[in-house]
C-alpha positions as CSV (number, residue, x, y, z in Angstrom):
1,Q,-0.5,-2.7,19.7
2,V,-1.1,-0.2,16.7
3,Q,-4.0,-1.2,14.4
4,L,-3.9,0.0,10.6
5,V,-6.7,0.6,8.9
6,E,-6.7,0.1,5.2
7,S,-9.6,0.9,2.8
8,G,-9.7,1.1,-1.2
9,G,-9.4,-2.1,-2.4
10,G,-12.0,-3.5,-5.1
11,L,-12.7,-5.0,-8.3
12,V,-11.7,-2.8,-11.3
13,Q,-11.0,-3.9,-14.7
14,A,-7.7,-3.9,-16.4
15,G,-6.0,-0.7,-17.3
16,G,-8.3,1.0,-14.4
17,S,-6.9,2.6,-11.3
18,L,-7.4,2.6,-7.5
19,R,-6.0,4.4,-4.4
20,L,-5.8,2.4,-1.3
21,S,-6.0,4.2,2.2
22,C,-3.8,3.3,5.1
23,T,-4.9,5.1,8.5
24,A,-2.2,4.3,11.5
25,P,-3.6,5.6,14.7
26,G,-1.3,7.3,17.2
27,R,1.4,10.1,18.0
28,F,4.0,11.4,16.1
29,F,2.9,9.5,12.4
30,S,5.3,11.9,10.4
31,A,8.3,10.1,12.2
32,R,7.1,6.4,11.3
33,A,8.0,4.5,8.2
34,M,5.1,2.8,6.1
35,A,5.0,0.6,3.5
36,W,2.8,-1.2,1.1
37,Y,3.0,-5.4,0.5
38,R,0.9,-7.8,-1.4
39,Q,0.4,-11.7,-1.6
40,A,-1.2,-13.0,-4.7
41,P,-2.6,-16.4,-4.6
42,G,-0.1,-19.1,-4.3
43,K,2.9,-16.6,-4.3
44,Q,4.8,-15.0,-1.3
45,S,4.2,-11.3,-0.1
46,E,6.3,-8.8,-1.9
47,L,7.2,-5.6,-1.2
48,V,5.4,-3.0,-3.1
49,A,6.5,0.7,-2.1
50,D,7.8,2.3,1.0
51,I,8.1,5.8,2.2
52,P,10.2,6.7,4.9
53,S,9.8,9.6,7.5
54,A,12.0,11.8,5.1
55,G,13.6,11.3,2.1
56,N,12.5,9.3,-1.4
57,T,10.0,6.6,-1.6
58,H,10.8,3.6,-2.8
59,I,8.8,1.7,-5.6
60,A,9.6,-2.2,-6.7
61,G,11.3,-2.3,-9.6
62,S,8.4,-3.4,-12.0
63,L,6.0,-1.3,-10.5
64,K,7.9,1.8,-11.3
65,G,5.7,4.2,-13.6
66,R,2.4,2.7,-12.7
67,F,2.5,2.8,-8.6
68,T,3.3,5.7,-6.2
69,I,3.4,5.9,-2.6
70,S,2.4,9.2,-0.8
71,R,1.8,10.1,2.9
72,D,-0.3,13.2,4.7
73,N,1.1,13.4,7.9
74,A,-2.0,15.6,9.4
75,K,-4.3,12.6,8.8
76,N,-1.8,9.9,9.7
77,T,-2.6,8.4,6.4
78,V,-0.2,6.7,3.6
79,Y,-1.7,6.0,0.1
80,Q,-1.0,3.7,-2.8
81,Q,-1.8,5.2,-6.1
82,M,-2.2,2.4,-8.8
83,N,-2.6,2.9,-12.6
84,S,-2.7,0.6,-15.5
85,L,-3.6,-2.2,-13.5
86,N,-3.0,-5.9,-15.0
87,P,-4.4,-9.3,-13.8
88,E,-1.2,-9.7,-12.5
89,D,-1.7,-7.0,-9.8
90,T,-4.8,-9.1,-8.4
91,A,-3.5,-9.8,-4.6
92,V,-4.4,-8.9,-0.9
93,Y,-2.5,-5.5,-0.3
94,Y,-0.9,-5.2,3.2
95,C,-0.3,-1.8,5.0
96,R,2.7,-2.0,7.1
97,D,4.3,0.4,9.9
98,D,7.9,-0.7,9.9
99,T,8.5,1.6,12.6
100,Y,6.3,-0.3,15.1
101,K,6.2,-3.4,13.4
102,A,2.5,-3.5,12.8
103,W,0.6,-5.0,9.9
104,G,-3.2,-4.1,8.5
105,Q,-5.7,-6.5,7.8
106,G,-5.1,-6.4,4.2
107,T,-7.5,-5.2,1.5
108,Q,-8.3,-7.3,-1.6
109,V,-7.7,-5.8,-4.8
110,T,-9.0,-7.9,-7.9
111,V,-8.1,-6.8,-11.5
112,S,-10.4,-8.6,-14.6
113,S,-8.9,-8.9,-17.7
């Protein structure tokens, strides 16, 4: 059972930035596809961004230009940088290991207007 550990959520004012981190223990992290999802209150979960082991990253269309995803394989960590946050970005953000089909516990992001 892969246990992902997320951090970096919190309360931020509109227009601010946050960086989420997700550490995935285990071997061969560089070969694992990772992703971030989010779920806002009363809404379905949605894919925010994904990053394969190699190749191009993908950001959900509405978030392009504000969100980026990156990884540091030496630290077994994937990051999500979120800029120009607005109240509609308020959600619980989940890290996902697509290779091992594992989820993190989620980290709350709240954007105040």
